[in-house]
C-alpha positions as a printed NumPy array, in Angstrom:
array([[ 27.102, 143.616,  25.222],
       [ 25.707, 140.407,  26.645],
       [ 21.958, 139.836,  26.268],
       [ 20.176, 140.052,  29.61 ],
       [ 16.65 , 138.664,  30.113],
       [ 16.279, 139.27 ,  33.828],
       [ 17.382, 141.713,  36.533],
       [ 18.213, 138.667,  38.639],
       [ 21.787, 138.851,  37.349],
       [ 22.215, 141.983,  39.476],
       [ 20.38 , 140.655,  42.539],
       [ 23.509, 140.842,  44.708],
       [ 25.222, 143.853,  43.141],
       [ 26.962, 144.893,  46.37 ],
       [ 28.743, 141.561,  46.577],
       [ 29.569, 141.657,  42.864],
       [ 31.146, 145.085,  43.227],
       [ 33.162, 143.948,  46.237],
       [ 34.468, 140.957,  44.274],
       [ 35.77 , 143.073,  41.389],
       [ 39.543, 142.736,  41.5  ],
       [ 40.534, 144.207,  38.156],
       [ 39.455, 146.963,  35.795],
       [ 38.147, 144.282,  33.45 ],
       [ 35.944, 142.826,  36.232],
       [ 34.426, 146.218,  37.024],
       [ 33.967, 147.015,  33.316],
       [ 32.107, 143.726,  32.776],
       [ 29.79 , 144.53 ,  35.688],
       [ 29.114, 147.994,  34.234],
       [ 28.272, 146.423,  30.858],
       [ 26.025, 143.868,  32.561],
       [ 24.201, 146.631,  34.425],
       [ 23.708, 148.611,  31.192],
       [ 22.266, 145.513,  29.502],
       [ 19.952, 144.973,  32.498],
       [ 18.824, 148.586,  32.286],
       [ 18.047, 148.239,  28.582],
       [ 16.095, 145.062,  29.315],
       [ 14.154, 146.772,  32.121],
       [ 13.229, 149.625,  29.79 ],
       [ 12.121, 147.327,  26.948],
       [ 10.196, 145.038,  29.283],
       [  8.499, 148.02 ,  30.97 ],
       [  9.57 , 146.813,  34.408],
       [  9.14 , 150.282,  35.893],
       [ 11.315, 153.105,  37.133],
       [ 12.483, 151.273,  40.228],
       [ 14.052, 148.456,  38.203],
       [ 15.611, 150.885,  35.716],
       [ 16.983, 153.004,  38.546],
       [ 18.489, 149.963,  40.27 ],
       [ 20.347, 148.888,  37.126],
       [ 21.527, 152.471,  36.548],
       [ 22.921, 152.741,  40.097],
       [ 24.874, 149.51 ,  39.65 ],
       [ 26.268, 150.797,  36.354],
       [ 27.387, 154.118,  37.88 ],
       [ 28.932, 152.362,  40.888],
       [ 30.793, 149.949,  38.605],
       [ 32.055, 152.743,  36.325],
       [ 33.158, 154.741,  39.361],
       [ 35.128, 151.696,  40.49 ],
       [ 36.654, 151.408,  37.005],
       [ 37.744, 155.034,  37.245],
       [ 39.327, 154.668,  40.663],
       [ 41.189, 151.553,  39.509],
       [ 42.501, 153.395,  36.432],
       [ 43.748, 156.305,  38.545],
       [ 45.371, 153.936,  41.029],
       [ 46.951, 151.985,  38.195],
       [ 48.349, 155.154,  36.642],
       [ 49.846, 156.252,  39.955],
       [ 51.514, 152.868,  40.393],
       [ 52.699, 152.776,  36.787],
       [ 50.679, 149.612,  36.106],
       [ 48.311, 151.214,  33.62 ],
       [ 49.895, 152.975,  30.68 ],
       [ 50.402, 152.919,  26.953],
       [ 53.003, 150.519,  25.517],
       [ 56.486, 152.002,  25.835],
       [ 55.542, 154.539,  28.499],
       [ 57.562, 154.779,  31.679],
       [ 55.894, 153.989,  35.024],
       [ 54.124, 156.921,  36.692],
       [ 53.663, 158.692,  33.369],
       [ 50.349, 160.545,  33.582],
       [ 49.041, 159.648,  30.145],
       [ 45.875, 157.863,  28.938],
       [ 45.731, 154.173,  29.831],
       [ 46.181, 151.308,  27.405],
       [ 42.502, 151.35 ,  26.488],
       [ 42.362, 148.495,  23.976],
       [ 43.858, 145.955,  26.356],
       [ 41.417, 146.966,  29.084],
       [ 38.42 , 146.736,  26.767],
       [ 37.624, 150.414,  27.232],
       [ 37.02 , 153.124,  24.69 ],
       [ 38.646, 156.493,  25.325],
       [ 35.258, 157.998,  26.165],
       [ 34.421, 155.21 ,  28.64 ],
       [ 37.774, 155.675,  30.342],
       [ 37.222, 159.437,  30.529],
       [ 33.714, 159.04 ,  31.994],
       [ 34.881, 156.444,  34.521],
       [ 37.747, 158.618,  35.738],
       [ 35.433, 161.626,  35.938],
       [ 32.926, 159.688,  38.078],
       [ 35.711, 158.549,  40.397],
       [ 36.985, 162.117,  40.748],
       [ 33.454, 163.46 ,  41.229],
       [ 32.748, 161.02 ,  44.067],
       [ 35.924, 162.163,  45.801],
       [ 35.498, 165.915,  45.223],
       [ 31.725, 166.381,  45.174],
       [ 29.803, 163.416,  46.588],
       [ 26.533, 165.371,  46.342],
       [ 26.913, 165.807,  42.567],
       [ 27.912, 162.15 ,  42.224],
       [ 24.751, 161.209,  44.135],
       [ 22.682, 163.345,  41.753],
       [ 24.154, 161.463,  38.777],
       [ 23.493, 158.145,  40.501],
       [ 19.873, 159.198,  41.179],
       [ 19.466, 160.241,  37.505],
       [ 18.738, 163.81 ,  38.579],
       [ 21.848, 164.975,  36.742],
       [ 23.248, 163.46 ,  33.572],
       [ 26.91 , 162.548,  33.343],
       [ 27.311, 164.981,  30.441],
       [ 25.77 , 167.886,  32.379],
       [ 27.809, 167.019,  35.461],
       [ 30.97 , 167.184,  33.359],
       [ 29.98 , 170.533,  31.861],
       [ 29.201, 171.969,  35.292],
       [ 32.48 , 170.646,  36.67 ],
       [ 34.487, 172.097,  33.773],
       [ 32.77 , 175.457,  34.203],
       [ 33.452, 175.437,  37.947],
       [ 37.069, 174.41 ,  37.374],
       [ 37.566, 177.145,  34.76 ],
       [ 36.252, 179.762,  37.192],
       [ 38.451, 178.378,  39.941],
       [ 41.506, 178.326,  37.648],
       [ 40.811, 181.862,  36.438],
       [ 40.682, 183.077,  40.032],
       [ 43.849, 181.173,  40.894],
       [ 45.7  , 182.571,  37.873],
       [ 44.633, 186.164,  38.492],
       [ 47.264, 188.137,  40.418],
       [ 46.269, 188.736,  44.02 ],
       [ 48.384, 190.764,  46.417],
       [ 47.715, 190.035,  50.093],
       [ 50.655, 191.787,  51.766],
       [ 53.923, 193.514,  50.898],
       [ 57.452, 193.144,  52.153],
       [ 59.04 , 196.238,  53.667],
       [ 60.864, 197.334,  50.513],
       [ 60.616, 200.226,  48.032],
       [ 57.773, 199.4  ,  45.63 ],
       [ 56.243, 202.13 ,  43.518],
       [ 52.587, 201.69 ,  42.596],
       [ 51.873, 201.845,  38.879],
       [ 53.13 , 200.776,  35.453],
       [ 56.924, 200.401,  35.498],
       [ 57.161, 202.408,  32.27 ],
       [ 55.853, 205.405,  34.185],
       [ 56.902, 205.024,  37.811],
       [ 60.494, 203.964,  37.071],
       [ 61.185, 206.749,  34.576],
       [ 63.432, 208.564,  37.018],
       [ 65.926, 205.714,  37.38 ],
       [ 69.105, 207.084,  35.788],
       [ 70.538, 205.474,  32.675],
       [ 73.398, 202.994,  33.198],
       [ 72.739, 202.759,  36.959],
       [ 71.245, 199.294,  37.545],
       [ 73.432, 196.259,  38.147],
       [ 70.642, 193.705,  37.837],
       [ 66.998, 193.466,  36.883],
       [ 65.529, 190.392,  38.557],
       [ 61.891, 189.967,  37.654],
       [ 59.001, 187.586,  37.036],
       [ 56.629, 189.081,  34.425],
       [ 53.217, 187.527,  33.637],
       [ 53.444, 184.61 ,  31.203],
       [ 50.143, 184.786,  29.279],
       [ 49.813, 185.532,  25.567],
       [ 48.082, 188.832,  26.327],
       [ 51.184, 189.965,  28.232],
       [ 53.706, 189.294,  25.449],
       [ 53.992, 193.019,  24.49 ],
       [ 55.319, 193.746,  27.992],
       [ 58.458, 191.734,  27.297],
       [ 59.523, 194.115,  24.539],
       [ 58.898, 197.05 ,  26.867],
       [ 60.938, 195.314,  29.563],
       [ 63.83 , 194.863,  27.11 ],
       [ 63.672, 198.537,  26.146],
       [ 63.678, 199.59 ,  29.813],
       [ 66.583, 197.271,  30.617],
       [ 68.648, 198.585,  27.683],
       [ 68.359, 202.108,  29.132],
       [ 68.951, 201.55 ,  32.846],
       [ 71.422, 198.667,  32.985],
       [ 75.066, 199.385,  33.646],
       [ 77.631, 198.215,  31.102],
       [ 78.195, 195.15 ,  33.275],
       [ 74.482, 194.82 ,  34.13 ],
       [ 72.166, 191.963,  33.285],
       [ 68.515, 191.011,  33.141],
       [ 67.45 , 187.772,  34.84 ],
       [ 63.811, 186.96 ,  34.169],
       [ 61.607, 184.033,  35.091],
       [ 59.449, 182.865,  32.188],
       [ 56.919, 180.239,  31.223],
       [ 57.673, 177.724,  28.458],
       [ 54.676, 178.101,  26.133],
       [ 55.644, 181.453,  24.593],
       [ 59.373, 181.202,  25.217],
       [ 60.378, 181.785,  21.546],
       [ 58.361, 185.027,  21.441],
       [ 59.735, 186.178,  24.796],
       [ 63.355, 185.603,  23.753],
       [ 62.766, 187.359,  20.422],
       [ 61.208, 190.402,  22.13 ],
       [ 64.022, 190.804,  24.656],
       [ 66.583, 190.199,  21.915],
       [ 65.443, 193.339,  20.09 ],
       [ 67.096, 195.44 ,  22.82 ],
       [ 69.555, 193.181,  24.667],
       [ 72.115, 190.469,  23.95 ],
       [ 71.107, 186.885,  24.699],
       [ 73.423, 185.139,  27.136],
       [ 72.008, 181.862,  28.512],
       [ 68.991, 179.804,  29.556],
       [ 69.005, 178.591,  33.152],
       [ 66.383, 176.448,  34.842],
       [ 64.812, 176.531,  38.294],
       [ 64.039, 172.943,  39.285],
       [ 60.65 , 172.48 ,  40.94 ],
       [ 60.523, 170.498,  44.143],
       [ 58.48 , 167.299,  44.036],
       [ 57.357, 165.326,  40.982],
       [ 56.052, 168.334,  39.031],
       [ 52.598, 169.361,  37.876],
       [ 50.672, 168.348,  34.779],
       [ 50.466, 171.491,  32.651],
       [ 47.838, 171.202,  29.883],
       [ 48.476, 174.464,  28.007],
       [ 47.981, 175.887,  24.546],
       [ 46.258, 174.694,  21.406],
       [ 46.965, 171.99 ,  20.487],
       [ 47.268, 171.126,  24.18 ],
       [ 50.732, 170.308,  25.498],
       [ 50.316, 167.636,  28.143],
       [ 53.593, 168.121,  30.002],
       [ 54.623, 167.277,  33.533],
       [ 56.383, 170.546,  34.254],
       [ 59.478, 170.103,  36.431],
       [ 61.398, 173.327,  35.872],
       [ 60.925, 177.017,  35.147],
       [ 63.091, 178.871,  32.607],
       [ 65.351, 181.624,  33.885],
       [ 66.469, 183.859,  31.008],
       [ 69.807, 185.681,  31.135],
       [ 70.282, 188.763,  28.93 ],
       [ 73.042, 191.365,  29.053],
       [ 73.413, 194.915,  27.814],
       [ 74.583, 195.238,  24.203],
       [ 78.215, 194.209,  24.122],
       [ 78.158, 193.123,  27.764],
       [ 78.81 , 189.746,  29.348],
       [ 78.549, 187.709,  32.529],
       [ 82.212, 187.394,  33.486],
       [ 81.851, 184.857,  36.298],
       [ 81.202, 181.135,  36.079],
       [ 77.716, 180.063,  37.133],
       [ 75.583, 176.933,  37.339],
       [ 72.633, 176.944,  34.967],
       [ 70.418, 174.827,  37.22 ],
       [ 68.976, 176.415,  40.359],
       [ 67.383, 174.176,  42.971],
       [ 63.943, 175.624,  43.654],
       [ 62.85 , 176.468,  47.182],
       [ 59.307, 175.153,  46.832],
       [ 56.03 , 177.05 ,  46.806],
       [ 55.852, 180.325,  48.726],
       [ 52.596, 182.203,  48.07 ],
       [ 51.913, 183.868,  51.417],
       [ 52.049, 187.428,  50.083],
       [ 51.136, 187.051,  46.394],
       [ 49.711, 184.08 ,  44.507],
       [ 52.401, 184.485,  41.814],
       [ 55.19 , 184.949,  44.354],
       [ 58.57 , 183.29 ,  43.9  ],
       [ 60.453, 182.176,  47.047],
       [ 62.721, 184.684,  48.79 ],
       [ 65.403, 182.029,  49.42 ],
       [ 65.438, 181.204,  45.703],
       [ 65.96 , 184.88 ,  44.849],
       [ 68.79 , 185.089,  47.392],
       [ 70.566, 182.233,  45.583],
       [ 70.147, 183.94 ,  42.191],
       [ 71.325, 187.321,  43.48 ],
       [ 74.368, 185.778,  45.151],
       [ 75.286, 184.191,  41.839],
       [ 74.759, 187.145,  39.502],
       [ 74.928, 190.251,  41.728],
       [ 77.682, 189.85 ,  44.338],
       [ 78.444, 193.619,  44.433],
       [ 77.857, 195.372,  47.753],
       [ 75.272, 198.156,  47.609],
       [ 74.446, 197.511,  43.919],
       [ 71.005, 198.519,  42.667],
       [ 68.517, 195.742,  41.867],
       [ 65.233, 196.56 ,  40.101],
       [ 62.054, 194.514,  39.651],
       [ 59.489, 196.081,  37.256],
       [ 56.911, 193.39 ,  38.184],
       [ 57.527, 193.339,  41.908],
       [ 54.296, 191.811,  43.261],
       [ 54.741, 191.585,  47.02 ],
       [ 58.433, 192.478,  46.782],
       [ 59.924, 189.027,  47.427],
       [ 62.925, 189.838,  45.212],
       [ 63.313, 193.129,  47.061],
       [ 63.335, 191.284,  50.37 ],
       [ 66.067, 188.997,  49.051],
       [ 68.11 , 192.026,  47.932],
       [ 67.607, 193.645,  51.333],
       [ 68.889, 190.53 ,  53.109],
       [ 72.063, 190.724,  50.994],
       [ 72.622, 194.428,  51.612],
       [ 71.685, 195.466,  48.072],
       [ 69.586, 198.482,  47.131],
       [ 66.193, 197.78 ,  45.553],
       [ 63.459, 199.569,  43.636],
       [ 60.323, 197.806,  42.423],
       [ 57.151, 198.615,  40.53 ],
       [ 53.745, 196.95 ,  40.797],
       [ 50.414, 197.852,  39.202],
       [ 48.327, 196.042,  41.832],
       [ 47.217, 198.465,  44.525],
       [ 48.023, 201.503,  42.38 ],
       [ 44.402, 202.661,  42.144]])
């Protein structure tokens, strides 16, 4: 860090910020402001001088962060060998930034955009950067937890029984269901349900019946193993997400993946098969969460049912029915439907 003997170097900080054209320019200004702050503290120049240097530093780091984000979006900032638009850490060494500096800068840029009041508190030294990050992470975790919790807002006009499918679907006769189309919860705590789903499917599916289940990727090996205890594995299909995909930081160690498809697992009854030819890539219909925040699109379900359940008046079952989107799709195709959902059962 350059030695600074006077705050005069920051006399026209607004102009200096405006003249920053590159990440390196903004980083140099942030370093200069930090050196000026240290000088002001050692020279006992008073709180006003220290505060001024701190504000310039925060403004410069915020600019660094916004430039990094913009560079990542344009594919101009990346690690060697990475493709453009890859959302990975920037090439820190070339930019003269440590990983922590890059992280702080990007956080400040994001904070200014999402919570200007909190950014102002950091700038005024009423809130440390570290505490602001902790508060933001805590707020984001609460927000994510709420978003990931199932929430039923309305139901389609289809037959959905309230309660655990193992109880409320007991009366479905053996060998009577052509297709189970379902979207169980994906979390680790829900893994035991997949074995129960396989057991249920083995009892109710017709000889030519099949299970088609949406799944997440993180616990896919466990899911396939659980279903395979009761059914025969047939194929893995994929539902392609619309758009460029979402960054999915899951698991430990964290998998930083831009998720662009959802697995669709195909299982058949023991000794059964899928006799018809089918495409193993389904074009997704986009987000549709108007009735349930885990809802899959009705149009997407129509496509899947047309492919795997062309029989007229066949019975389709969804043990994790949510709002009944799959039931609505079955209804539109003239198929019979029974669903089960624990939400709203109390």
